[in-house]
Backbone as JSON, one array per atom type, in Angstrom:
{
  "sequence": "MSGPTIHEGQLDASDLTIGLVVARFNEAITERLEAGAVDALRRHGADVGSIRIVRVPGCFEIPVALEALADSVDALVALGCVVRGATPHFDHVAGPCASGCSDVARTHGTPVGFGVLTVDTWEQAVERAGGKLGNKGAEAVLAAVETAQVLRSL",
  "N": [[202.15, 92.38, 318.64], [200.07, 91.28, 321.17], [198.55, 88.33, 322.64], [195.26, 87.24, 323.74], [194.09, 88.03, 327.07], [193.93, 85.62, 329.46], [191.98, 84.21, 331.97], [192.11, 81.91, 334.5], [191.05, 79.77, 337.07], [192.67, 78.32, 339.93], [193.05, 75.14, 341.53], [193.26, 75.61, 344.41], [192.74, 75.74, 347.67], [193.82, 76.9, 349.87], [193.74, 79.51, 350.86], [191.13, 80.17, 351.2], [187.81, 80.65, 352.49], [185.25, 78.46, 352.98], [181.82, 77.72, 352.65], [179.72, 75.14, 353.41], [176.56, 73.94, 352.75], [174.42, 71.63, 353.89], [171.92, 69.31, 353.31], [169.9, 67.45, 355.55], [167.98, 65.55, 354.95], [167.68, 62.39, 353.44], [170.03, 61.47, 354.59], [171.97, 59.42, 354.66], [173.12, 59.56, 352.19], [173.8, 62.31, 351.93], [175.65, 62.68, 353.96], [177.83, 61.34, 352.91], [178.36, 62.89, 350.67], [179.12, 65.27, 351.92], [181.42, 64.38, 353.32], [183.05, 63.76, 351.15], [183.37, 66.3, 350.03], [184.7, 67.72, 352.08], [187.04, 66.21, 352.27], [188.12, 66.65, 349.71], [188.62, 69.39, 349.89], [190.59, 69.42, 351.9], [192.63, 67.99, 350.57], [193.29, 69.86, 348.72], [194.52, 71.89, 350.04], [193.05, 73.34, 351.97], [192.48, 74.92, 355.11], [191.16, 73.26, 357.76], [189.76, 74.65, 359.69], [188.74, 76.74, 358.26], [186.49, 75.96, 357.04], [183.07, 76.11, 356.93], [180.28, 74.48, 358.05], [176.91, 74.07, 357.52], [173.96, 72.64, 358.48], [170.84, 71.79, 357.19], [167.26, 71.1, 357.22], [166.22, 70.0, 354.71], [166.51, 69.92, 351.07], [165.03, 72.05, 350.06], [165.44, 74.06, 351.87], [168.06, 74.83, 351.54], [168.84, 77.12, 349.83], [168.2, 79.47, 351.41], [169.93, 79.28, 353.58], [172.37, 79.39, 352.23], [172.19, 82.0, 351.32], [172.36, 83.4, 353.75], [175.0, 82.94, 354.43], [176.5, 83.95, 352.34], [177.93, 86.45, 352.16], [180.01, 86.15, 353.9], [181.9, 84.3, 353.22], [184.24, 82.86, 350.85], [183.42, 81.09, 348.93], [180.64, 78.94, 348.23], [178.91, 75.83, 348.81], [176.35, 73.71, 347.86], [174.83, 70.88, 349.14], [172.97, 68.0, 348.74], [170.21, 65.66, 348.37], [167.75, 64.58, 346.27], [165.37, 62.26, 345.61], [163.48, 60.93, 343.04], [160.1, 60.17, 343.41], [156.87, 58.6, 343.79], [155.19, 60.72, 343.9], [154.54, 64.23, 343.15], [156.41, 65.62, 344.63], [159.2, 65.72, 344.19], [159.44, 67.47, 341.96], [158.63, 69.85, 343.11], [160.63, 70.42, 344.88], [163.29, 70.02, 343.81], [163.62, 71.8, 341.55], [163.1, 74.49, 342.64], [165.2, 74.49, 344.54], [167.54, 74.4, 342.94], [167.19, 76.76, 341.44], [167.17, 78.67, 343.5], [169.79, 78.4, 344.5], [171.28, 79.27, 342.32], [170.33, 81.9, 342.16], [171.42, 83.0, 344.53], [174.16, 82.91, 343.96], [174.35, 84.7, 341.77], [173.27, 87.08, 342.86], [175.0, 87.73, 344.98], [177.52, 87.45, 343.91], [179.06, 85.37, 344.65], [180.61, 82.29, 344.3], [178.74, 79.29, 343.86], [178.91, 76.02, 344.36], [177.22, 73.33, 342.98], [176.05, 70.62, 344.41], [173.81, 69.03, 344.62], [172.13, 66.17, 344.4], [169.91, 64.99, 341.98], [167.99, 62.52, 341.39], [166.65, 59.46, 339.96], [166.54, 57.05, 341.3], [167.45, 55.35, 344.39], [169.76, 53.87, 344.12], [171.11, 55.23, 342.07], [171.78, 57.54, 343.45], [173.58, 56.54, 345.39], [175.66, 55.69, 343.71], [176.66, 58.17, 342.93], [177.56, 59.34, 345.19], [180.13, 58.68, 346.12], [180.32, 56.23, 345.01], [180.62, 54.2, 342.05], [180.51, 56.28, 340.21], [181.92, 58.34, 341.26], [182.3, 61.13, 343.58], [180.01, 63.5, 343.95], [179.91, 65.58, 345.72], [182.57, 66.23, 346.22], [183.28, 67.02, 343.63], [181.62, 69.28, 343.32], [182.61, 71.03, 345.28], [185.19, 71.48, 344.35], [184.67, 72.8, 341.95], [183.6, 75.15, 342.98], [185.82, 76.19, 344.38], [187.67, 76.6, 342.29], [186.25, 78.5, 340.79], [186.05, 80.6, 342.64], [188.74, 81.31, 342.8], [189.26, 82.12, 340.16], [187.58, 84.32, 340.01], [188.89, 86.04, 341.77], [191.07, 86.7, 340.22], [190.13, 88.41, 338.34]],
  "CA": [[200.77, 92.27, 319.1], [199.96, 90.2, 322.15], [197.33, 87.54, 322.59], [194.22, 87.58, 324.71], [194.32, 87.77, 328.48], [193.13, 84.47, 329.87], [191.86, 84.03, 333.41], [191.72, 80.56, 334.91], [191.22, 79.55, 338.5], [193.48, 77.18, 340.35], [192.44, 74.3, 342.56], [194.01, 75.9, 345.63], [191.79, 76.19, 348.69], [194.58, 77.24, 351.07], [193.44, 80.84, 351.39], [189.69, 80.39, 351.03], [186.81, 80.23, 353.46], [184.21, 77.77, 352.22], [180.61, 77.37, 353.37], [178.97, 73.98, 352.91], [175.2, 73.82, 353.26], [174.13, 70.21, 353.69], [170.58, 68.87, 353.7], [169.89, 66.21, 356.33], [167.08, 64.57, 354.32], [168.5, 61.39, 352.74], [171.29, 61.67, 355.29], [172.97, 58.4, 354.31], [173.78, 60.07, 350.98], [174.37, 63.64, 352.12], [176.87, 62.54, 354.78], [178.91, 60.93, 352.01], [178.68, 64.06, 349.86], [179.85, 66.17, 352.8], [182.75, 63.81, 353.56], [183.81, 63.92, 349.91], [183.69, 67.71, 349.88], [185.72, 68.08, 353.08], [188.27, 65.53, 351.87], [188.66, 67.36, 348.54], [189.17, 70.65, 350.38], [191.86, 69.11, 352.59], [193.62, 67.6, 349.56], [193.66, 71.05, 347.95], [195.17, 72.87, 350.89], [192.19, 74.11, 352.88], [192.6, 74.82, 356.56], [189.87, 72.72, 358.2], [189.08, 75.7, 360.43], [188.13, 77.7, 357.34], [185.3, 75.33, 356.45], [181.86, 76.28, 357.74], [179.24, 73.52, 357.63], [175.57, 74.38, 358.02], [173.02, 71.56, 358.13], [169.44, 72.22, 357.12], [166.4, 69.91, 357.15], [166.11, 69.41, 353.38], [167.04, 70.7, 349.94], [164.25, 73.28, 349.89], [165.98, 75.06, 352.8], [169.45, 75.14, 351.2], [169.11, 78.49, 349.36], [168.14, 80.5, 352.45], [171.17, 79.18, 354.34], [173.42, 79.94, 351.36], [171.99, 83.46, 351.35], [172.85, 83.91, 355.03], [176.46, 82.79, 354.47], [177.14, 84.4, 351.11], [178.84, 87.58, 352.29], [181.06, 85.88, 354.89], [182.78, 83.24, 352.72], [184.74, 83.05, 349.48], [182.66, 80.21, 348.05], [179.6, 78.13, 348.86], [178.58, 74.56, 348.17], [175.06, 73.13, 348.23], [174.88, 69.42, 349.1], [171.69, 67.39, 349.09], [169.79, 64.54, 347.53], [166.31, 64.46, 346.04], [165.08, 61.06, 344.84], [162.14, 60.98, 342.45], [159.21, 59.16, 343.97], [155.59, 58.43, 343.12], [154.42, 61.96, 344.02], [155.22, 65.37, 342.51], [157.29, 66.28, 345.6], [160.49, 65.93, 343.52], [159.37, 68.68, 341.13], [158.45, 71.02, 343.97], [161.84, 70.64, 345.67], [164.52, 70.08, 343.01], [163.68, 73.03, 340.76], [163.32, 75.66, 343.49], [166.53, 74.42, 345.15], [168.52, 74.8, 341.93], [166.99, 78.18, 341.13], [167.6, 79.44, 344.66], [171.25, 78.39, 344.55], [171.72, 80.14, 341.23], [170.01, 83.28, 342.55], [172.38, 83.43, 345.54], [175.43, 83.14, 343.28], [174.27, 85.93, 340.98], [173.0, 88.24, 343.72], [176.15, 88.04, 345.84], [178.8, 87.29, 343.22], [179.78, 84.32, 345.38], [180.42, 81.0, 343.62], [177.98, 78.25, 344.54], [179.05, 74.69, 343.77], [175.92, 72.65, 343.1], [176.2, 69.2, 344.66], [172.51, 68.47, 345.0], [171.77, 65.08, 343.49], [168.5, 64.85, 341.59], [168.08, 61.18, 340.8], [165.42, 58.67, 339.88], [166.56, 55.91, 342.22], [168.41, 55.36, 345.47], [171.0, 53.31, 343.59], [171.79, 56.32, 341.36], [172.34, 58.42, 344.47], [174.74, 55.86, 345.96], [176.72, 55.73, 342.7], [177.18, 59.53, 342.81], [178.01, 59.78, 346.52], [181.29, 57.89, 346.46], [180.28, 54.95, 344.3], [181.39, 54.06, 340.8], [180.5, 57.54, 339.46], [182.66, 59.36, 342.0], [181.6, 61.83, 344.64], [179.58, 64.8, 343.43], [180.23, 66.59, 346.73], [183.95, 66.64, 345.93], [183.26, 67.76, 342.36], [180.98, 70.58, 343.52], [183.5, 71.91, 346.05], [186.31, 71.88, 343.5], [184.15, 73.82, 341.02], [183.47, 76.4, 343.74], [187.17, 76.68, 344.64], [188.23, 77.12, 341.04], [185.53, 79.72, 340.42], [186.48, 81.65, 343.58], [190.09, 81.75, 342.42], [189.2, 82.87, 338.9], [186.99, 85.64, 340.3], [189.95, 86.85, 342.37], [192.01, 87.13, 339.19], [189.5, 89.36, 337.4]],
  "C": [[200.66, 91.07, 320.04], [198.62, 89.48, 322.01], [196.34, 87.95, 323.65], [194.68, 87.32, 326.15], [193.37, 86.66, 328.91], [193.15, 84.36, 331.39], [191.37, 82.62, 333.68], [191.96, 80.44, 336.41], [192.07, 78.33, 338.77], [192.71, 76.39, 341.42], [193.26, 74.41, 343.84], [193.05, 76.5, 346.64], [192.49, 76.73, 349.93], [194.23, 78.59, 351.66], [191.95, 81.18, 351.27], [188.9, 79.96, 352.26], [185.64, 79.67, 352.67], [183.03, 77.46, 353.13], [179.91, 76.21, 352.69], [177.59, 74.0, 353.54], [174.71, 72.43, 352.88], [172.73, 69.89, 354.19], [170.68, 67.56, 354.48], [168.98, 65.15, 355.7], [167.9, 63.67, 353.4], [169.93, 61.43, 353.27], [172.37, 60.64, 354.96], [173.75, 58.82, 353.07], [174.48, 61.39, 351.27], [175.6, 63.62, 353.02], [178.06, 62.18, 353.91], [179.33, 62.09, 351.1], [179.52, 65.05, 350.67], [181.27, 65.66, 353.04], [183.63, 63.96, 352.32], [184.24, 65.36, 349.69], [184.81, 68.12, 350.83], [187.06, 67.45, 352.71], [188.92, 66.25, 350.68], [189.27, 68.69, 348.96], [190.51, 70.43, 351.07], [192.96, 68.81, 351.57], [194.08, 68.8, 348.73], [194.05, 72.22, 348.84], [194.33, 73.65, 351.86], [192.57, 73.87, 354.33], [191.22, 74.36, 357.04], [189.08, 73.77, 358.98], [188.42, 76.75, 359.55], [186.9, 77.15, 356.64], [184.14, 75.51, 357.42], [180.81, 75.33, 357.19], [177.94, 73.89, 358.32], [174.65, 73.26, 357.55], [171.6, 72.08, 358.23], [168.57, 70.98, 356.93], [166.38, 69.23, 355.77], [166.63, 70.35, 352.31], [166.29, 72.01, 349.73], [164.83, 74.41, 350.75], [167.42, 75.48, 352.47], [169.64, 76.6, 350.77], [169.09, 79.56, 350.45], [169.38, 80.46, 353.33], [172.36, 79.69, 353.53], [173.39, 81.46, 351.39], [172.59, 84.06, 352.62], [174.37, 83.88, 355.12], [177.19, 83.57, 353.38], [178.16, 85.52, 351.27], [179.99, 87.33, 353.27], [182.03, 84.78, 354.46], [183.23, 83.58, 351.3], [183.96, 82.21, 348.47], [181.7, 79.38, 348.88], [179.41, 76.83, 348.1], [177.26, 74.07, 348.74], [175.15, 71.61, 348.07], [173.55, 68.85, 349.56], [171.36, 66.27, 348.14], [168.27, 64.5, 347.47], [166.1, 63.26, 345.12], [163.65, 61.12, 344.34], [161.31, 59.85, 343.05], [157.91, 59.11, 343.18], [154.73, 59.7, 343.19], [155.18, 63.1, 343.34], [156.16, 66.13, 343.45], [158.65, 66.62, 344.97], [160.49, 67.25, 342.74], [159.26, 69.94, 341.97], [159.68, 71.35, 344.8], [163.06, 70.87, 344.79], [164.66, 71.39, 342.24], [163.91, 74.28, 341.6], [164.69, 75.65, 344.17], [167.58, 74.9, 344.16], [168.4, 76.28, 341.61], [167.47, 79.06, 342.27], [169.11, 79.51, 344.77], [171.83, 79.32, 343.49], [171.48, 81.61, 341.56], [171.02, 83.83, 343.55], [173.71, 83.77, 344.87], [175.41, 84.46, 342.52], [174.09, 87.16, 341.85], [174.24, 88.68, 344.48], [177.49, 88.01, 345.12], [179.69, 86.28, 343.92], [179.55, 82.99, 344.65], [179.63, 80.03, 344.49], [178.17, 76.95, 343.77], [177.76, 73.93, 344.02], [176.13, 71.14, 343.19], [174.92, 68.59, 345.18], [172.15, 67.42, 343.96], [170.28, 65.11, 343.23], [168.43, 63.57, 340.76], [166.73, 60.49, 340.79], [165.36, 57.56, 340.92], [167.61, 56.09, 343.31], [169.77, 54.86, 344.98], [171.8, 54.37, 342.83], [172.44, 57.28, 342.35], [173.61, 57.82, 345.06], [175.92, 55.91, 344.99], [177.4, 57.09, 342.63], [177.71, 60.09, 344.13], [179.17, 58.91, 347.0], [181.31, 56.52, 345.83], [181.05, 55.01, 343.0], [181.4, 55.34, 339.94], [181.17, 58.68, 340.22], [181.83, 59.99, 343.1], [181.27, 63.24, 344.17], [179.77, 65.91, 344.45], [181.64, 67.13, 346.5], [183.99, 67.45, 344.65], [182.69, 69.16, 342.54], [181.91, 71.53, 344.27], [184.68, 72.35, 345.2], [185.88, 72.91, 342.46], [184.04, 75.17, 341.73], [184.84, 77.01, 344.03], [187.76, 77.31, 343.39], [187.56, 78.42, 340.63], [185.91, 80.87, 341.35], [187.84, 82.19, 343.19], [190.08, 82.53, 341.11], [188.58, 84.25, 339.13], [188.01, 86.56, 340.94], [190.9, 87.41, 341.32], [191.42, 88.18, 338.25], [189.67, 90.81, 337.84]]
}
């Protein structure tokens, strides 16, 4: 009697086309997230020519750009930064962005790495965009790569 069949993805981006959708709002942070994502892709074998980067005004616009790319890439990554402020703007942007990204993944069967920072302070954003807590852009792209590879094995 044999054991279960286990499917696991590999961190190999050499044969993948990846779409990064990057919000320009809070650009000092999102540029660092994008750089971390591209660097992680390079380190895991991606051909730089297979990376498509789409820049949108803010996080609210990320899902519609993901939707437009979903059928032409192997995996997607959403990169942005929403900092909580004194108004309810945070609640009106962060939740719909996350829901929209999830909807795109389920609708298209395309992995979406979620690298949208939702933080209380600017300092927290800096820590997560290459600071002492790493680079969440790199983490999001690696999750998308691994998921794309596991989906190929199914």
